Backbone as JSON, one array per atom type, in Angstrom:
{
  "sequence": "MKIYTKMNIMTLILVFTAISVVSAATLVWDPSSGTVDGYNVYYGTSATNPGTPVNVGDTTQYSIDSLPLSENVQYYFCVSAYNTAGESDPCAPVAYTPADTTPPTPPVGLVAE",
  "N": [[-25.17, 12.47, -15.39], [-22.66, 11.61, -13.19], [-22.8, 10.56, -9.82], [-20.69, 9.83, -8.23], [-17.3, 8.85, -8.84], [-16.83, 5.69, -9.99], [-14.72, 2.96, -9.3], [-13.44, 1.33, -11.89], [-12.6, -2.0, -12.79], [-10.09, -2.27, -10.79], [-6.7, -2.69, -10.58], [-4.56, -3.58, -8.14], [-1.3, -3.5, -7.2], [1.52, -4.68, -5.5], [4.76, -3.54, -5.49], [8.02, -4.54, -5.15], [11.26, -3.5, -4.28], [14.57, -4.41, -4.05], [17.6, -3.56, -2.68], [20.63, -4.42, -1.78], [20.45, -4.77, 1.64], [18.35, -3.12, 1.95], [14.97, -2.55, 1.43], [12.09, -1.72, -0.54], [8.63, -0.96, -0.74], [5.97, -0.5, -2.94], [2.74, 0.57, -3.75], [0.87, 0.12, -6.65], [-1.54, 1.11, -9.02], [-4.22, 0.84, -11.46], [-5.55, 3.65, -13.21], [-8.67, 5.21, -12.3], [-11.79, 5.35, -14.09], [-13.46, 8.22, -15.55], [-13.85, 11.49, -14.02], [-11.32, 12.23, -11.86], [-10.2, 13.41, -8.8], [-8.39, 12.6, -6.94], [-6.86, 9.97, -4.92], [-7.51, 7.68, -2.25], [-5.64, 5.71, -0.08], [-6.23, 2.9, 1.75], [-5.39, 1.18, 4.73], [-4.7, -1.57, 6.95], [-4.95, -4.17, 9.47], [-7.03, -5.87, 9.02], [-8.72, -7.75, 6.62], [-11.29, -7.3, 5.8], [-11.87, -4.78, 6.68], [-9.87, -2.58, 6.15], [-9.05, 0.13, 7.62], [-7.58, 2.67, 7.97], [-7.17, 5.67, 6.38], [-5.13, 7.19, 3.81], [-4.6, 10.08, 2.13], [-3.47, 10.28, -1.06], [-3.4, 11.95, -3.18], [-3.55, 12.89, -6.67], [-2.37, 10.49, -8.04], [-1.09, 7.34, -9.22], [0.36, 5.59, -7.72], [2.01, 4.64, -4.68], [4.4, 4.86, -2.17], [4.76, 2.69, 0.45], [6.54, 2.66, 2.5], [6.79, 4.72, 4.36], [4.73, 4.42, 6.11], [3.46, 3.5, 9.38], [4.2, 0.56, 9.83], [4.38, -2.68, 11.26], [6.94, -5.15, 11.58], [6.67, -8.45, 10.24], [3.87, -8.6, 10.39], [0.75, -9.03, 8.93], [-0.66, -6.88, 6.57], [-3.41, -5.2, 4.99], [-4.3, -3.62, 1.97], [-6.21, -1.23, 0.19], [-7.66, 0.79, -2.43], [-9.37, 3.81, -3.18], [-11.12, 6.05, -5.38], [-11.68, 9.59, -5.61], [-13.75, 12.51, -6.15], [-15.23, 15.78, -6.59], [-17.86, 15.06, -6.27], [-17.95, 12.89, -4.58], [-16.78, 9.76, -3.07], [-15.49, 6.72, -4.39], [-16.34, 3.2, -4.07], [-13.97, 1.13, -2.36], [-11.28, -0.74, -3.93], [-10.68, -4.32, -4.27], [-8.91, -5.75, -1.53], [-5.31, -6.05, -1.15], [-2.73, -8.11, 0.2], [0.08, -7.63, 2.37], [3.11, -8.3, 4.0], [5.42, -6.88, 5.99], [8.86, -7.62, 6.03], [11.18, -9.0, 8.45], [13.66, -6.85, 9.36], [15.83, -6.85, 10.97], [19.27, -7.05, 11.49], [21.28, -10.04, 11.39], [22.77, -11.59, 14.29], [26.29, -11.75, 15.04], [28.2, -14.79, 14.54], [28.84, -16.93, 17.36], [31.9, -17.16, 19.05], [33.54, -16.51, 16.92], [36.62, -15.44, 15.63], [38.56, -12.78, 14.57], [41.4, -12.63, 12.52]],
  "CA": [[-24.17, 12.97, -14.5], [-22.29, 10.65, -12.17], [-22.79, 11.04, -8.45], [-19.31, 9.66, -7.82], [-16.51, 8.08, -9.78], [-16.66, 4.3, -9.6], [-13.46, 2.37, -9.71], [-13.59, 0.17, -12.76], [-11.74, -3.07, -12.3], [-8.83, -1.66, -10.4], [-5.66, -3.65, -10.26], [-3.67, -3.07, -7.12], [-0.1, -4.32, -7.24], [2.63, -4.3, -4.64], [6.03, -3.66, -6.18], [9.11, -4.58, -4.18], [12.59, -3.25, -4.8], [15.57, -4.79, -3.04], [18.96, -3.13, -2.94], [21.38, -4.9, -0.63], [19.51, -5.15, 2.69], [17.29, -2.12, 1.98], [13.9, -2.89, 0.52], [11.03, -0.72, -0.65], [7.36, -1.5, -1.22], [5.16, 0.55, -3.55], [1.45, 0.18, -4.31], [0.65, 0.66, -7.99], [-2.88, 0.74, -9.46], [-4.72, 1.4, -12.7], [-6.37, 4.82, -12.94], [-10.12, 5.05, -12.36], [-12.41, 6.07, -15.21], [-14.19, 9.41, -15.14], [-13.08, 12.59, -13.43], [-10.73, 11.84, -10.57], [-9.4, 14.46, -8.15], [-7.34, 11.96, -6.17], [-7.07, 8.61, -4.42], [-7.24, 7.36, -0.84], [-5.12, 4.37, 0.19], [-6.66, 2.42, 3.07], [-4.58, 0.05, 5.19], [-4.94, -2.07, 8.3], [-4.69, -5.6, 9.65], [-8.25, -6.61, 8.73], [-9.0, -7.82, 5.19], [-12.64, -6.81, 5.55], [-11.99, -3.39, 7.09], [-8.59, -1.86, 6.28], [-9.69, 1.39, 7.86], [-6.84, 3.92, 8.1], [-6.96, 6.24, 5.04], [-4.07, 8.14, 3.51], [-4.88, 10.76, 0.87], [-2.22, 10.3, -1.82], [-3.52, 12.9, -4.28], [-3.85, 12.39, -8.02], [-1.27, 9.64, -8.51], [-1.48, 5.93, -9.26], [1.31, 4.78, -6.97], [2.3, 5.17, -3.35], [5.39, 4.11, -1.42], [4.21, 2.43, 1.78], [7.64, 2.6, 3.46], [6.66, 5.74, 5.39], [3.62, 4.07, 7.01], [3.92, 2.85, 10.62], [3.91, -0.86, 9.73], [5.21, -3.55, 12.1], [7.53, -6.29, 10.89], [6.03, -9.76, 10.37], [2.43, -8.45, 10.59], [0.11, -8.93, 7.62], [-1.51, -5.71, 6.36], [-4.24, -5.21, 3.79], [-4.38, -2.31, 1.34], [-7.15, -1.03, -0.91], [-7.62, 2.16, -2.93], [-10.61, 4.37, -3.72], [-10.96, 7.32, -6.08], [-12.65, 10.59, -5.18], [-13.86, 13.78, -6.84], [-16.1, 16.7, -5.84], [-19.17, 14.44, -6.04], [-17.86, 11.86, -3.55], [-15.72, 8.75, -3.11], [-15.91, 5.41, -4.9], [-16.08, 2.04, -3.22], [-12.58, 0.71, -2.51], [-11.0, -1.96, -4.7], [-10.41, -5.5, -3.45], [-7.64, -5.55, -0.83], [-4.14, -6.9, -1.36], [-2.03, -8.35, 1.47], [1.53, -7.4, 2.4], [3.71, -8.51, 5.31], [6.8, -6.38, 6.02], [9.83, -8.61, 6.51], [12.04, -8.66, 9.57], [14.86, -6.2, 8.83], [16.87, -6.86, 11.99], [20.44, -7.8, 11.02], [21.59, -11.2, 12.24], [23.87, -11.42, 15.25], [27.48, -12.47, 14.58], [28.37, -16.13, 15.11], [29.53, -17.0, 18.64], [33.22, -17.78, 18.99], [34.27, -16.1, 15.71], [37.77, -14.62, 15.94], [39.18, -12.18, 13.39], [42.86, -12.7, 12.62]],
  "C": [[-23.9, 11.92, -13.41], [-22.33, 11.3, -10.8], [-21.37, 10.9, -7.87], [-18.6, 8.81, -8.87], [-16.36, 6.68, -9.26], [-15.3, 3.82, -10.08], [-13.8, 1.21, -10.64], [-12.57, -0.83, -12.28], [-10.34, -2.5, -12.04], [-7.86, -2.76, -10.02], [-4.71, -2.98, -9.28], [-2.49, -4.02, -7.03], [0.89, -3.78, -6.21], [3.91, -4.55, -5.4], [7.13, -3.58, -5.13], [10.43, -4.34, -4.89], [13.58, -3.6, -3.71], [16.95, -4.34, -3.5], [19.75, -3.45, -1.68], [20.4, -5.35, 0.45], [18.35, -4.16, 2.8], [16.23, -2.54, 0.99], [12.86, -1.79, 0.53], [9.79, -1.41, -1.19], [6.52, -0.34, -1.73], [3.86, -0.07, -4.06], [1.31, 0.87, -5.66], [-0.72, 0.2, -8.44], [-3.22, 1.41, -10.77], [-5.58, 2.62, -12.38], [-7.86, 4.49, -13.07], [-10.65, 5.8, -13.58], [-13.17, 7.27, -14.68], [-13.27, 10.47, -14.58], [-12.61, 12.19, -12.05], [-9.91, 13.01, -10.04], [-8.25, 13.86, -7.36], [-7.75, 10.58, -5.7], [-6.79, 8.56, -2.93], [-6.73, 5.92, -0.79], [-5.54, 4.03, 1.61], [-5.77, 1.24, 3.45], [-4.93, -0.31, 6.62], [-4.71, -3.56, 8.34], [-5.92, -6.46, 9.4], [-8.54, -6.58, 7.23], [-10.37, -7.23, 4.86], [-12.82, -5.35, 5.94], [-10.63, -2.74, 7.25], [-8.88, -0.37, 6.4], [-8.89, 2.67, 7.93], [-6.57, 4.5, 6.71], [-5.76, 7.17, 4.97], [-4.43, 8.76, 2.16], [-3.56, 10.91, 0.11], [-2.28, 11.25, -3.02], [-3.8, 12.2, -5.6], [-2.65, 11.65, -8.6], [-1.74, 8.2, -8.49], [-0.41, 5.03, -8.65], [1.61, 5.46, -5.65], [3.31, 4.26, -2.66], [4.88, 3.93, 0.0], [5.3, 2.37, 2.86], [7.5, 3.62, 4.59], [5.52, 5.45, 6.38], [4.15, 3.36, 8.25], [3.53, 1.37, 10.65], [4.88, -1.66, 10.6], [5.73, -4.72, 11.27], [6.74, -7.56, 11.21], [4.54, -9.69, 10.73], [1.8, -8.27, 9.22], [-0.84, -7.73, 7.6], [-2.27, -5.87, 5.06], [-4.38, -3.78, 3.29], [-5.47, -2.32, 0.28], [-7.17, 0.47, -1.25], [-9.01, 2.55, -3.4], [-10.29, 5.69, -4.4], [-11.98, 8.3, -5.52], [-12.64, 11.79, -6.13], [-14.83, 14.65, -6.05], [-17.46, 16.1, -5.54], [-19.13, 13.35, -4.97], [-16.71, 10.9, -3.77], [-16.28, 7.42, -3.59], [-15.76, 4.35, -3.82], [-14.62, 1.66, -3.4], [-12.46, -0.56, -3.35], [-10.82, -3.13, -3.73], [-9.04, -5.33, -2.78], [-6.54, -6.5, -1.3], [-3.4, -6.99, -0.02], [-0.54, -8.11, 1.3], [2.01, -7.59, 3.83], [5.14, -7.99, 5.28], [7.73, -7.42, 6.66], [10.59, -8.08, 7.72], [13.34, -8.09, 9.0], [15.99, -6.12, 9.86], [18.07, -7.65, 11.47], [20.73, -8.97, 11.94], [22.74, -10.89, 13.2], [25.08, -12.2, 14.72], [27.55, -13.87, 15.21], [29.17, -16.07, 16.42], [30.87, -17.68, 18.42], [34.02, -17.42, 17.75], [35.39, -15.16, 16.11], [38.36, -14.09, 14.63], [40.69, -12.21, 13.56], [43.5, -11.77, 11.64]]
}
């Protein structure tokens, strides 16, 4: 009997979708082996301690657009699986830096005719 579900080699991928000036970022990972009740996504600005958890339930992807991330700041994400017996160690972190989404200012001296 397992005490907790270990994450076998978990692949964590950031998927980016760009439509015009709107972009989206989604974490996608391989499912853990064994009985899994859900996953926690951890994020923060430290590669060795991305400490803020988000319980995403029993899914293998999560859109990070709703997280309070600052532009041009590098964040690290890792995922762990959990079940009634406990939580696995998190996978290796992946880095992501949200881009600056501020539209450019118009050129000075431009006249529309």
